[in-house]
C-alpha positions as CSV (number, residue, x, y, z in Angstrom):
1,X,0.0,0.0,0.0
2,X,1.1,3.5,-0.9
3,X,-0.4,6.7,0.4
4,X,0.0,10.0,-1.4
5,X,-0.8,13.3,0.4
6,X,-0.7,16.6,-1.4
7,X,-0.4,20.0,0.2
8,X,0.5,23.6,-0.7
9,X,-2.7,24.6,-2.6
10,X,-4.5,27.8,-1.9
11,X,-5.7,31.1,-3.3
12,X,-3.2,33.3,-5.2
13,X,-3.4,36.3,-7.5
14,X,-2.6,36.0,-11.2
15,X,1.2,36.2,-11.6
16,X,1.9,34.7,-8.3
17,X,3.5,31.4,-7.3
18,X,2.7,28.3,-5.4
19,X,4.7,25.2,-4.5
20,X,2.8,21.9,-4.2
21,X,4.2,19.0,-2.3
22,X,3.2,15.3,-2.3
23,X,4.5,13.0,0.4
24,X,4.5,9.3,-0.3
25,X,4.3,6.8,2.6
26,X,3.9,3.1,3.0
27,X,5.6,0.9,0.4
28,X,7.3,3.7,-1.3
29,X,9.8,1.3,-3.0
30,X,6.8,0.4,-5.2
31,X,6.6,3.9,-6.7
32,X,8.3,4.3,-10.1
33,X,7.5,7.4,-12.1
34,X,5.4,10.2,-10.6
35,X,3.3,13.0,-12.0
36,X,1.0,15.9,-11.4
37,X,-2.5,16.0,-12.9
38,X,-5.2,18.7,-12.6
39,X,-8.9,18.9,-13.1
40,X,-10.4,22.2,-13.7
41,X,-14.1,23.1,-13.4
42,X,-16.1,21.2,-16.0
43,X,-13.0,19.6,-17.4
44,X,-11.5,16.1,-17.4
45,X,-8.4,15.3,-15.3
46,X,-5.3,15.9,-17.4
47,X,-1.6,15.3,-17.1
48,X,0.5,18.4,-16.7
49,X,3.9,17.2,-15.6
50,X,5.7,13.9,-15.0
51,X,9.1,12.8,-13.8
52,X,10.9,9.5,-14.4
53,X,14.6,9.4,-13.5
54,X,16.1,12.4,-15.2
55,X,13.3,12.7,-17.8
56,X,10.7,15.3,-17.3
57,X,7.5,16.0,-19.3
58,X,5.4,19.2,-19.3
59,X,2.1,19.9,-21.0
60,X,2.3,22.8,-23.4
61,X,-0.1,24.8,-21.1
62,X,2.5,24.9,-18.3
63,X,5.8,24.6,-20.0
64,X,8.2,27.3,-18.9
65,X,6.1,28.2,-15.9
66,X,5.9,25.0,-13.8
67,X,8.8,22.8,-12.7
68,X,8.4,19.2,-11.3
69,X,11.0,17.8,-9.0
70,X,11.4,14.8,-6.7
71,X,13.3,14.2,-3.5
72,X,13.6,10.5,-3.2
73,X,15.3,10.6,0.2
74,X,12.2,12.5,1.5
75,X,9.7,10.5,-0.6
76,X,8.4,13.8,-1.8
77,X,7.3,15.1,-5.2
78,X,7.1,18.9,-5.8
79,X,5.5,21.2,-8.3
80,X,6.8,24.7,-8.4
81,X,4.2,26.9,-10.2
82,X,5.2,30.4,-11.3
83,X,3.3,33.1,-13.2
84,X,0.0,31.5,-12.4
85,X,-3.0,32.3,-14.5
86,X,-6.7,32.1,-13.8
87,X,-6.9,29.1,-16.2
88,X,-4.6,27.2,-13.8
89,X,-7.5,27.0,-11.3
90,X,-8.1,23.4,-10.6
91,X,-7.7,20.5,-8.2
92,X,-4.2,19.2,-8.5
93,X,-3.5,15.5,-8.0
94,X,-0.3,13.6,-7.3
95,X,0.1,10.4,-9.2
96,X,2.5,7.5,-8.8
97,X,3.0,4.6,-11.2
98,X,3.7,1.2,-9.5
99,X,7.0,-0.5,-10.3
100,X,5.2,-3.7,-11.2
101,X,1.9,-5.5,-10.7
102,X,3.1,-7.2,-7.6
103,X,3.0,-3.8,-6.0
104,X,-0.3,-2.7,-7.4
105,X,-2.5,-3.3,-10.4
106,X,-3.5,0.3,-10.4
107,X,-1.8,3.7,-10.1
108,X,-1.6,5.6,-6.9
109,X,-3.5,8.8,-6.4
110,X,-3.6,11.5,-3.8
111,X,-6.8,13.2,-2.6
112,X,-6.1,16.4,-4.4
113,X,-5.3,20.0,-3.4
114,X,-7.3,23.0,-4.6
115,X,-5.5,25.8,-6.4
116,X,-7.4,29.0,-7.2
117,X,-5.9,31.8,-9.2
118,X,-7.8,35.1,-9.1
119,X,-7.5,37.7,-11.9
């Protein structure tokens, strides 16, 4: 079992910054790649950033403004969000991919943290 707990969300003005954290606990050795997803009002959940080893992926909508990082010693995933825009308003979810099916047949998800950007 792996538990993911996000924190760091809140209300910020456009142009501001926030740093999200996601702490993994439990069988953390089972977690391979990790990612951040978000789900805006009336929208589907979408991948915005992922990290696997030294490889990072960013959705076009956040490229150049957001940075994903991971502290393996602290079992923590981060998302630094700069120059926030109202369209970044969403619930942000931490995601972990299991190393293999012996760990889990499904991906790991946090409960989400709300980010609201005012104009």
